[in-house]
N, C-alpha and C positions, 0 to 999 in steps of 0.2 A: 610656825606655818602661817602664811598670809591669807590663804583662801581655802574654804571648805567646799568641796564639790560632792553633790549627791547624785548618784546614777540610779535612775528608776527604770528598770527593764525586767521582764519576766524571764529573759534568756540568761542563764547563769554564765555561759561562755562569753557572752557580750560584756556582761558586767565585769568579769574577771579580766578580760582583755583590756578594757578601759582602765581598770584599777592598776594593772601591771604597767601599762604604758605611762600613766600619769604619776605613778608612785616614784618614777625616776626623778621627778622634780620635787625638791624638798619644800617648795612653797605650797604644796597641796596636801590637804587632809582629805582622803577619799572615803565616802560612805556609800552604801548601796542598799537598794530596796527592791524586792521582787514583786511588789504590789503597791497600789495606791494607798491602802490602809497602812502598810509599813512606812511608806514615805510620810504620811501624815503624822505618825507616831514620832518619827525622827524630827520633823519640822516643829512639832510641839515641844520637843525635848531640848533642842539646841539650835543656835543660829547657823544658817547655811548661806553661802554667798552665791553659788552657782548650782543650778539643777539641770542635769541632762535627762530629759524625759521622753521616753518612747511614746509614739502616738498610740500604739496598741500594746497595752500591758496585760497579757493574758486575754481575758474577755472584757477587760475594762478599757475605757476610752481615756487615754492619757491626759489630753487637754482639760478634762474635768477637774484635774488637780489645780489648774490655773486659778480657780475661784479661791481656793485656800491660800495659794501662794501670794495672790494679790492683796490679801489681808495682812500679810506679815510686814512689819516695819523694822529695819529697812527691807524692801522687797527684793528677794533673790532674783538673779538674772536666769531666765529659763531658756535652755537650748533644746528645741524639739528634735527628736530623731525620727525621720520619716522613711517609709518604704516607697518604692516606685509608685507614682500615680497619686501621691498624697501631698504634693507640693502646694496645690491650690488651697487645700485645707490648712496647711501649715501657715500660709500667708494670712488666712483668716484668723488663725490662732494668735499671730503676732499682733493683730489689731486688738486682741483681748489681753495683751500683756507679755506674750512671749518675746524674748530678746532676739532670737535667730533660729535657724533650723539647719540641720545637716541630713543628708540622705545616706541610707545604708547601702552597701557597706561604707562605714565611716572612714574617710581619708584622715589619717593621723596628722599630717601637716596642716590640713584645713581645720581640724579640730583644735590644734594648738593656736592657730591664728584667731579662731573664733573666741577661744578662752582668753587670749591676750586682750582682745578688743573688749570683752566683758570686764576684765580686770581694770583696764584703763578707765572705763566709765565708773566702776565701783570706787576706785581711788579718788577720782574727781568729786564724786558725790559725797564721799566721806569728808573730804577736805572742805567742801562748801558747807556741809552740815555742821561742821565744827565752827565755822565762821557764823553760820546762821544761828547756832545756839548761843553765841555771844550776845546777839541783839535780842533774842527771844527772852532772855532772863529779865532784862530791864525795859523791854519794849513797851512804850505807852504813847498816847497821843492826846491832844487837847482839842476838843470840839469847840468849846467856848460858847458865847451867847449869840454870835453872828448868825442870822437866819440863813445866809448863803452856805455857811459852813455846816450848819445842821442838815441842810438839804444834801450837801455833798456827801457827808458820811452816811446818810440814809441811802442815797443812790449807790454809793460804793459797796455797801452791804448787799444790796439787791444784785448788783452786777457780779459781785464775788460769788454768790450762790449760783448764778446762772452760768458761770465759767465762760463768759464771752470775751472777745477782744475789747480792751478799754484804752482810750487815748486820754491822757492827762495833760492839760495845758496850764500855763501859769508862768509868771516871771521867775527868774533865778532866785532860789532861796525860799520859795513859798512852801516847800514841803512835799514835792511830788514823789520823792522816794519814800517818805514816811507814809504817804497815802497808798503807795504800791505795797508796802509791808502790811498795812492795815487790810487791804484787799486780800492779800495772801492768807493772813491769819483768820479771816472771817469767811472763808470759802471752804469747799470740800477738799481743796488741795493743800490744806494747812500742814498735813503730815508729810507732804512732798517738798521738794526744794523750790525756793525762790532764787533764781539765778540772775543777778544784775550785770549789765554791761553798759558802759558809757560809750556810745557810738562816736561821740566827738573826740574822745581821747585815744582812739585807735586809727592808725593809718588805713585808708580805704583798701589798700592791697592786702592788708593783714586781717581786716574785719571779716572777710568771707571765710577764711580758714578758722577764725575764732568761733564763728557762728555754726559752720557746717562741718568742721573737722577736716582732716586731710590724710592722705595715704603716704606711706614712706616713699621718698623720692619725688614727691609732687613738686617740690621746689628746693632751692638750696637750703641746707641745714634741716630739711625734713627727714630726719634719720629714722623715725619710726612713726607708725600710724597713731593719730591722735583723734579722739572723739571731739565733736564740737559741742557748743553750749546748748544747742537744741537737744542733743542726746542726753547731756547731763541733766537738763531740766525736764526730761520725759516724765509725764505724769504730774508735773508741777507748773510753775509759772516762769516765763522768761521776761525780764524787765528790760526793755530797750530804752535807755535814757538818752535824751537828745537825739531822737530818731531823725529830726529835721536836718541833721548834718550828714546823713547817709547819701552816697552818690546815687544817681539815677539808675546806673547799672546794678548796684547792690539792692536798690529798692525793687527792681524787677525780680531778682533772685529771692528776695525775702517774700514777696507776694506769692510767688510760685510755691515756696515751702509752706506758707500758711494755708493756701488753698488746697494743696495736695496732701498736706500733713505728712510730707516725706522730705528728707534731705539727702544730698549726695556729697560725699567727701570731695574736696579739691583733689584732682588727680585720680578719682575713683569712678566707677561705673555703676555700682550697686546703689539702689535707692533704699533708704532706711526709714521705716515708719516711725513717726514720733507723735505723741499726744501732749501738746504744749498749749497752755493758755498764754496769750500775748497781752502784756500791759506795756504800753509805750508812753513816753513823755516828751514834751517839747516846750521850750521857752520862746519859740518863734511862732508867728502867725502862718499856719500851714495853708489855709485858703489863699492868702496872698502869694505864697510860694508857688501854689498850683497855677495861678494866673500868670506868673512870670516863667513858668515851665521848669521850676526847680524841684517840684515834688509831684509824684504820680497821683492822679486823682483817684484811680481805682484802688491803690494801696491805702490812701487816706480813708475812703469809705469802708474798706475792709478792716481797718484798725479801729475806727470810731463807731463800732456797734453801740458802745456807750461812750460818750465823751463827757469829761469832767473838767471844768475850768476853776482852778483855785484862785481866789481873789488875793491881791497883794495885801500886806499887813496894814498899809495906810487906809484900806477900806474896811478893816475889821478892828478898829482901835478899841472897841468895847471888849475884845478878847485879851487885851494886854495884861490886866491883872492876873488872869488865870494862867496865861503863858509865862509871865514873870515868876509867879509862884512855882510853876512846874519846873522851870529851869533852875531857879535858886535851890530848890530841894534836891534835884537830881545832880547838879554840878557840885553842891556842897557835899553830898554823900560820896561822889566820885573822888573829890579832892581831899576828903577827910577834914573839912572845916565846919565850923558851927555858925553859919549865917542863917538868921531866922527872920530878918526884917529888911525892908527897903525904905529909905527915908522919903518924906513927901517931896522934897525938891527933885529927887531922882525920878519919882513917879511922874511929876509934872513934865520933866525933860523928856521922858519916854513918850508921854502922851502928845507932846508938841512936835516931836521929831517925825520926819516923813518915812523913815526906814526904807531907803532904796534897796538895801540888801535883804529886806523882808525878815522872815523868822530866823534865818541863818545869822543875820547880822545881830538880831536881838540876843540869840544864844551866845554869840561871840562876845558881845558887850558884857553880859553877865559873867561869862567865864573870865574875862579880863578883870572885872570887879572883884571876883573871888580871890584873885592873886594879890591885889593891893589892899583889900579890906582888912583892917586890923582888929575889928571887933565882931559883933554879931549883926551889924547893920551896914548895908551898902550906902555910901554917901556920894555926893557929887564928885569929890576928888578921886573916887575909885573908878568911875566910868570914863570912856573916851571923851576928850575935850570937845570934839565936834558934836557930840550929843549933849554934853553937860551945858553948853551955851544956850540951849533951848529952854532952860529952866525958867 
């Protein structure tokens, strides 16, 4: 069974009706509880993917359970079951973590559609969590001795705790995505997802559906509904890399989503509340783009509540020894080689070189050296010739 569904309702007939209907699908394991205390016992005992929660469970107020649900990792998706006149309350509950709501009497086709949408989000989150776990195991960063870098990481820690929008600037290869991961792991959203997307690598016509999701039939090949990355990142951080490549039309839609904290699927009419911290990055000068009419000024100021500019490697040469040591150690472990030293001529060449590709180029140079190095020391013959000539 792929998904465990917990039905919380004091009406036995309602619970049994839902259980009988959903039990036809072999992908579901159905649990039920007649009170909030029963529900808490089940949640403490075993993982649950989706919770169907009545607003009124006997004399208890169902949304009170949301506090307990939101503490569970991964957090189950909660579908509130409301009576007539409770829709406004249900919308408020969605702001506190509920996934969606259905009105009684429950329409079974609508219930199926809502469950499928929750399943899609859960699958995507699990897929990204597995990828995220891969970098969490070995994630590290190098602050170094450069005063600008020390200030950057201090600012990044404060911004992470404040959960505000952050705009990271810097040349290609300076480590903007590394800083985004650092912000993620040093803030209260560390246990939620960091969802990256390279805006420059996706066609403008596709970017909207990637960010906001789409309904079945919204366009050719849209065979079934798909949640967007805003939904996948709900509660966590959405990292918009190379945001300066985004079209003006897409910028307008992004601004609206950030300000309203809601998204609408392509081809859909329903607005979906999302709680997402935005971290954006660009290697271009956005103020210059604004002057030329290529970037929205209002979006720029909405993104840069905190702005961080990472200096190029040529301006932080004092950090080279620490960076070299970090990459030699991590790459040696990854490749299963025993490199422990870097020769003085190599260090001189590294210090004299201008590093137009920044930290990414340094990492690539050491990775290349680890392939050709025959002993425990990296020598000039092991590094790229265009760098070695600066010895």
